[in-house]
C-alpha angles and dihedrals in degrees: 000000000000124000112277115263089216122031117179106194120198093312118190126179125189134168126200128202137151093296095054137262125327120201106214098170128019124194098328107186128170142114134218126206126222113287092013119140119215134178120206107211137176143112121303110280094025094117102259098132092042089055091049089051090051094049086053093050091239092115124034126227124239087225136357128037145241123232120205113195086341094306113125103233095204097046083071129080119240095267093051091046088052089050091050090049092051091050102041114017133065123191136213117185134193091237094047095233094219120162106252096210093050126079123236090264094047092049092054091043092054102082089043091053091047089054090051096248112168091201097054099127094047095046091045092049093051091048093051089049087051090056091048097257101115091125094049103058098113094042123110121230093252091066094045126092121243089257093049091049091052090050090052087050088052092050091049092050095046100040093081090050095235122202089223131032119199119197127185112199091321094185096037093108097041135083117252097262095046091046091053091054092047093049091048088055094046093052091044091054091044093056093043095055098035093237125166105239123206116177135176112217144157090203110104094198091053091050093049090059089065123085093228130040114196106194116201119201121179092342096309134098108258097175130005 
């Protein structure tokens, strides 16, 4: 069996304030293989989004670590973590996180330009065509529907061909029909590129489309 693409190793996360210490995550431990799809599920406040942020290296664990493609994320400084994210990880957020003063094309070009790709415009155009937005390249987010904005976000995430895609409630801001179309597109792109997909969702139907379901209860893995 190949080395896992994601290894979450005995991760704890606690925060302390004037009222005491709150344990958000307790001894989270699991691994995902390349191309695997996994849904992180659980009640609101169970620690799902915190776990996703730690996998991305955007938040730091109190104890434990995360390895991405065998690289210890928290043995790196912030700059090197950012470089690893840029190379290996794509993101899709519930709130789209598009830059409002950039067109759809410019939003998708941005990660390519940051990576120094000379073909950024061509690659971004082709990816927007792939997600059905060939006629919307020059439009700004404010004139795009929610579904169109999420398709731009998908194009931006997949255009760098990441090893790992992390999605946090990707249909949470969309109506049911639009959300269904966006998820179909996400799974299609995931299969085409052979990405490892990890998504946080409250939607049981979406979770059941994934090969693995990792259930978090009170900060611990109940089922993996």
